[in-house]
Phi, psi and omega in degrees: 000126187293335175289343191305319179299323171292323179290325175294321175301314181298305181299327177289319178298310175300317177304306180300316192276328198230352174086003182215131183269356175087355192289331183297325185265017174226038180271335183264124182215131175246088187304334181267011179251115180300349181274353177255121180239125172237131181238151169234131179259145178232142180228129185047042177083355183250150182290130181227358177187160179205167174186162188216165176221124170231158186299138159245325172213177180321307183251006179234130172248156177251124175281129182228161171054035176289128175208139167242125189291323176252128184271166178048042170238007174097351188291316167309311178295308175309315182298309186299308184304313171302323180299313186296318174303311181294323173308310175301310178304330183275357179091015176280146169250344187224152165228134183240163180195158180238141166215177183278134171317314188285348177281073188291325178296323173296316184297321176298311179301308188296316184299304185304331176256035163073024173269143183239146181297141177219173182292144185296153191230156167058229182295351190263351186295135174080010174256105180297344182274349186264144174237119178259149183223158180213156180215125171284126182268115177250156182299147196263349172202174192287333176301307170304313176310304188303318189297344186271347182277000000 
């Protein structure tokens, strides 16, 4: 899998910074289900970032394994925007995610991209070190709105 080096780098970074690599929360994956979305970003022909969405409920997807090999180059934002577009097409109306409170860079990144803090959900309920965010997905432009009439 071409993404494996990126996923390994993400896990290594999380493990070193926070004591847990996050792999356990990304074990269930259904490649043949279009509601499971995985994106790979390239820069100069090489893998540079990734991100995924998996279903939590009929209309709610969960963002997982967001990673940009090079920070502050727009890779993360490009991946997130494309995930949101594909999630909309897959029928999601909301995206939720979890990161650690101590991961201030990630918290700022999601806030900057219009995600708002929300109550912890699922396995994150009662975990003070978890910060959960959510965003309602709305049509991105008038043409998309008109196409639904």
